[in-house]
C-alpha positions in Angstrom: -24.5 -22.7 43.3 -23.9 -19.8 40.9 -26.9 -17.7 40.2 -27.8 -16.6 36.7 -27.7 -13.0 37.9 -24.0 -13.5 39.0 -22.8 -14.4 35.5 -21.5 -11.5 33.4 -23.5 -11.5 30.2 -22.1 -10.0 27.0 -23.7 -6.7 26.2 -24.8 -6.0 22.6 -23.6 -2.5 21.7 -25.6 -0.4 19.3 -24.2 2.4 17.3 -25.6 5.1 19.7 -23.7 3.5 22.6 -20.3 4.5 21.4 -18.3 7.6 20.6 -15.4 7.2 18.2 -12.6 9.7 18.2 -9.0 10.1 17.0 -7.6 8.0 19.9 -9.9 5.1 19.0 -8.9 5.3 15.3 -5.2 5.2 16.3 -5.9 2.3 18.7 -7.7 0.3 16.0 -4.9 1.0 13.5 -2.4 -0.2 16.0 -4.4 -3.4 16.6 -4.5 -4.1 12.9 -0.7 -3.4 12.7 0.0 -5.9 15.5 -2.2 -8.5 13.9 -0.5 -8.2 10.6 2.9 -8.4 12.3 1.8 -11.7 13.9 0.8 -13.0 10.5 4.1 -11.9 9.0 6.0 -13.5 11.8 4.6 -16.9 11.0 4.8 -16.5 7.2 8.4 -15.2 7.1 9.7 -18.1 9.1 8.1 -20.6 6.8 8.9 -18.6 3.7 12.6 -18.3 4.7 13.1 -22.0 5.0 11.4 -22.6 1.7 13.5 -20.0 -0.1 16.6 -21.3 1.5 15.9 -24.8 0.1 15.0 -23.4 -3.4 18.2 -21.3 -3.4 20.4 -24.2 -2.5 18.8 -26.5 -5.0 19.3 -23.9 -7.7 22.9 -23.5 -6.5 23.4 -27.3 -6.8 22.1 -27.4 -10.3 24.5 -24.7 -11.3 27.6 -25.6 -9.3 27.4 -29.4 -9.9 27.0 -28.6 -13.6 24.2 -31.2 -13.5 23.3 -31.2 -17.2 26.9 -31.6 -18.3 27.5 -34.4 -15.7 24.2 -36.4 -16.0 22.7 -35.3 -19.3 20.3 -32.8 -20.7 17.3 -34.5 -19.1 18.6 -34.5 -15.5 16.3 -31.7 -14.3 13.3 -33.7 -15.4 14.8 -36.8 -13.7 15.3 -34.8 -10.4 11.7 -33.7 -10.6 10.5 -37.3 -11.0 12.6 -38.6 -8.2 11.6 -35.8 -5.8 7.8 -36.0 -6.7 7.9 -39.8 -6.2 9.3 -39.3 -2.7 7.2 -36.2 -1.8 3.9 -36.6 -3.9 2.1 -34.1 -1.7 4.5 -31.3 -2.5 4.0 -28.9 -5.5 7.6 -27.6 -5.2 9.3 -30.1 -7.5 7.7 -29.7 -10.9 10.2 -29.5 -13.7 9.3 -25.9 -14.4 9.8 -24.9 -10.8 13.2 -26.5 -10.7 14.2 -24.4 -13.8 12.9 -21.4 -11.9 15.2 -22.2 -9.0 18.2 -22.4 -11.3 17.2 -19.1 -13.0 16.7 -17.4 -9.6 20.1 -18.4 -8.3 21.9 -17.5 -11.6 20.2 -14.0 -11.8 21.5 -12.9 -8.4 24.7 -14.9 -7.9 26.3 -13.7 -11.1 26.4 -10.2 -9.7 27.2 -10.9 -6.0 29.3 -7.8 -5.3 26.8 -5.4 -6.9 24.0 -7.2 -5.1 25.7 -6.7 -1.7 26.1 -3.0 -2.3 22.5 -2.5 -3.4 21.1 -4.5 -0.6 23.2 -2.6 1.9 21.6 0.6 0.7 18.2 -1.0 1.1 19.1 -2.1 4.6 20.2 1.4 5.6 17.0 2.9 4.3 14.5 0.3 5.5 16.2 -1.5 8.4 15.2 -5.0 7.4 17.3 -6.4 10.2 15.2 -4.4 12.7 12.0 -5.8 11.0 13.4 -9.3 11.4 14.1 -8.7 15.1 10.6 -7.5 15.6 9.3 -10.7 14.1 11.3 -13.0 16.4 10.2 -13.4 20.0 13.7 -13.8 21.3 17.4 -13.5 20.3 17.8 -17.2 19.6 14.9 -17.2 17.1 16.4 -14.1 15.5 19.9 -15.7 15.1 18.4 -19.0 13.8 16.3 -17.1 11.2 19.2 -14.9 10.3 21.4 -17.9 9.7 18.7 -19.5 7.6 18.7 -16.6 5.2 22.4 -15.9 5.3 23.0 -17.4 1.8 20.8 -14.8 0.1 19.9 -11.2 0.9 17.8 -10.7 4.0 14.9 -8.8 2.3 14.2 -11.8 0.1 12.7 -13.6 3.1 9.8 -11.1 3.2 8.7 -12.0 -0.3 7.0 -15.2 -1.4 8.5 -17.7 -3.9 5.8 -17.0 -6.5 6.7 -13.2 -6.3 10.4 -14.0 -6.7 9.7 -16.1 -9.8 7.7 -13.4 -11.5 10.2 -10.7 -10.5 13.2 -12.6 -12.0 11.2 -13.4 -15.2 10.4 -9.8 -15.7 13.5 -7.8 -14.5 16.4 -7.0 -16.8 18.7 -5.6 -14.1 19.4 -6.1 -10.4 18.1 -2.6 -9.7 14.8 -3.4 -11.3 14.4 -6.7 -9.4 15.3 -5.1 -6.0 12.9 -2.3 -6.7 10.0 -4.8 -7.1 11.1 -6.8 -4.1 11.1 -3.7 -2.0 7.8 -2.5 -3.5 6.2 -5.9 -2.6 7.4 -5.6 1.0 6.4 -2.0 1.5 3.0 -2.2 -0.2 2.1 -5.8 0.5 0.9 -6.3 -3.0 -0.4 -9.7 -4.2 1.3 -11.7 -7.0 -1.3 -10.7 -9.5 -1.2 -7.0 -8.7 2.6 -7.1 -8.9 2.3 -8.7 -12.4 0.1 -5.9 -13.5 2.4 -3.3 -12.1 5.4 -4.9 -13.9 3.3 -5.0 -17.1 2.8 -1.3 -16.7 6.6 -1.0 -16.3 6.3 0.7 -12.9 10.1 0.7 -12.4 10.7 2.9 -15.5 7.7 5.0 -14.9 8.0 5.7 -11.2 6.0 8.8 -10.4 7.6 11.8 -8.7 4.8 13.3 -6.6 5.0 17.0 -6.3 5.9 17.8 -2.7 8.1 19.8 -0.3 8.8 16.9 2.1 12.7 17.2 1.9 12.5 20.8 3.1 10.2 20.2 6.1 10.7 16.6 7.3 13.7 14.6 8.5 15.5 12.6 5.9 14.0 9.3 6.9 10.5 10.7 7.3 10.8 12.5 3.9 11.8 9.3 2.1 8.9 7.4 3.7 6.5 10.2 2.9 7.6 10.3 -0.7 6.9 6.6 -1.0 3.4 7.0 0.6 2.2 9.9 -1.6 1.5 8.9 -5.2 1.6 11.1 -8.3 -1.8 9.9 -9.4 -4.7 8.0 -7.8 -7.0 5.6 -9.6 -10.6 6.3 -8.4 -12.1 3.9 -10.7 -14.1 2.3 -7.8 -16.0 5.6 -7.2 -19.2 6.4 -9.1 -20.8 9.9 -9.4 -24.2 10.7 -10.8 -23.2 13.3 -13.4 -20.3 14.6 -15.4 -20.1 18.0 -13.7 -19.7 16.8 -10.1 -18.3 18.8 -7.3 -16.0 18.0 -4.3 -18.8 17.0 -2.1 -20.1 14.4 -4.6 -16.6 13.1 -5.2 -16.0 12.8 -1.4 -19.3 10.9 -1.0 -18.5 8.5 -3.8 -15.1 7.8 -2.3 -16.4 7.2 1.2 -19.1 4.8 0.0 -16.2 2.4 -0.8 -13.8 3.3 2.0 -12.1 -0.1 1.8 -11.3 0.5 -1.8 -10.1 4.0 -1.0 -7.7 2.8 1.6 -6.3 0.1 -0.7 -5.7 2.8 -3.4 -4.0 5.2 -1.0 -1.7 2.4 0.1 -0.5 0.4 3.1 -0.6 2.1 6.5 -3.5 4.5 6.1 -6.1 4.5 8.9 -9.3 6.4 8.3 -10.1 9.0 11.0 -13.0 10.9 9.6 -14.8 12.7 6.8 -15.6 16.4 7.1 -13.7 16.3 10.3 -14.6 19.3 12.4 -11.9 21.4 14.1 -12.6 24.6 16.1 -10.3 27.5 15.4 -10.9 30.9 16.9 -14.5 30.0 17.8 -15.3 29.0 14.3 -15.8 25.5 13.0 -13.7 24.3 10.0 -14.1 21.0 8.2 -11.4 18.9 6.7 -12.5 16.8 3.7 -10.7 13.5 4.8 -8.4 12.9 7.8 -6.2 9.9 8.1 -3.5 8.6 10.4 -0.6 6.8 8.9 0.9 3.9 10.9 4.4 3.9 9.3 4.8 7.6 9.2 3.3 8.0 12.7 1.4 11.2 11.7 -1.9 12.6 10.7 -2.5 13.1 6.9 -4.9 15.9 6.0 -6.5 15.2 2.6 -8.3 17.8 0.6 -10.2 16.9 -2.6 -10.7 19.2 -5.5 -12.9 18.1 -8.5 -11.1 20.6 -10.7 -7.5 21.5 -11.7 -5.1 22.9 -9.2 -5.2 26.6 -8.2 -2.5 28.3 -6.1 -4.9 29.2 -3.4 -5.5 25.5 -2.7 -2.1 25.3 -1.1 -2.8 28.1 1.3 -6.0 26.4 2.5 -4.3 23.0 2.9 -1.4 24.7 4.8 -4.0 26.2 7.2 -5.6 22.8 7.9 -2.2 21.1 8.5 -1.2 23.8 11.0 -4.6 23.4 12.7 -4.2 19.6 13.1 -0.7 20.1 14.4 -1.9 22.5 17.0 -5.2 20.7 18.0 -4.9 17.0 17.4 -1.2 16.1 17.2 0.3 14.5 20.3 3.9 14.7 21.5 4.6 11.2 20.1 3.3 12.1 16.6 5.4 13.3 13.7 4.5 16.5 11.9 1.2 16.4 10.1 1.3 16.1 6.3 -1.0 17.7 3.8 -2.2 15.9 0.6 -4.2 17.7 -2.0 -5.8 15.5 -4.7 -7.1 17.4 -7.8 -8.3 16.6 -11.3 -5.2 18.1 -13.0 -2.3 20.3 -12.3 0.5 22.5 -13.7 3.9 21.7 -12.2 5.1 25.3 -12.2 1.9 26.4 -10.4 2.4 23.8 -7.7 6.1 24.5 -7.1 5.5 28.3 -6.9 2.7 27.7 -4.5 5.0 25.8 -2.1 7.3 28.8 -1.7 6.9 30.4 1.7 4.9 27.4 3.1 6.6 25.7 6.0 4.4 22.7 6.4 5.0 19.4 4.6 2.5 18.8 1.8 2.1 17.0 -1.6 -0.1 17.5 -4.6 -1.4 14.6 -6.7 -4.1 14.0 -9.4 -6.8 11.4 -9.8 -8.6 9.8 -12.7 -11.1 7.1 -13.8 -14.1 8.3 -11.7 -17.2 6.6 -13.2 -20.3 8.4 -14.3 -23.6 6.6 -13.4 -25.3 6.6 -16.8 -28.4 4.9 -15.5 -29.6 8.0 -13.7 -31.8 10.2 -15.9 -31.2 14.0 -16.0 -33.7 16.5 -14.6 -35.0 17.2 -18.2 -35.4 13.5 -18.9 -37.4 13.0 -15.7 -39.7 16.0 -16.6 -40.2 14.5 -20.1 -41.1 11.1 -18.6 -43.6 12.7 -16.3 -45.3 14.5 -19.2 -45.5 11.3 -21.2 -47.0 9.4 -18.2 -49.6 12.2 -17.7 -50.6 12.0 -21.4 -50.9 8.2 -21.2 -53.1 8.5 -18.0 -55.4 11.1 -19.7 -55.7 8.9 -22.8 -57.0 6.0 -20.7 -59.7 8.0 -18.9 
């Protein structure tokens, strides 16, 4: 008979029982990456089959010249017939059938140009490789590849509802493929994508100030330029006063670390705040340190609650070199520096990059909220005086 003492009991771990370091952060980030990959694997297979069906139905409506052959109301009739047979499905509404036709027409009318643009996307992002990673064996890969052979491979990574909104909004193939790729790379929801399209992200693509092409490989540079934005929306962060400093901004951002990671973009893993590194017997502290899964490198982030000054680049360069020497492992790519400040002058930034041999980018931020509910020091003193007078009057 098994004794109670022989059974391994789960041990509750309190916060003082663990020590978290960079290796742990990288491991957790990898676990998250593998889990997301597993989710994608299942969703892409289901999504590809659905898209294939919708593409072929749209193709039928066009190539069979259904309205000419059977009358103007044929799409509504197809909807009724299919919903009668499959009442549990939401795929056969009249509106959705028109979307299928619109989707097919938008891309099939420019097939040669589409092939060229998608080929460029494939060269840059290796969607075939992503598809192979999703599939557990070569047979699954070939089956899925055949399933999506009638339309461009990247389409399989984007949901039908995303496709509908992209085609409704886009005026050109280039614009549509931009939003398809953005959806894949950033993992944005349908509603967020709609907001970005309303803001006309395609025609207002930010060009973040950086020196990545000079100090990274071509592929790494392209990825890094996608990762670093021109401007960050810190609307989720709240500071207590209008004249706040870097420490207060940093505290406000780290109170909502999940929101911060969402704003930075897909792939960022948080390593630490005020990360200490020992250089020449002296401790230095990095504002925020991240590890990026897609880039496979550390990202040193320095915050400045004021406009850019040329000396900021020198300090960031120092921290990037320190992380490269102390934390970077052989399998890691070169560390990247990211300076986020309240404003900048383009000429100042570009001149500051001259002579610097580490990859870095400079961006701005906005929308930090001021906590109006907190009284100022003068208001507190005035309230105390009033209370004291009221107490004296009651004696």
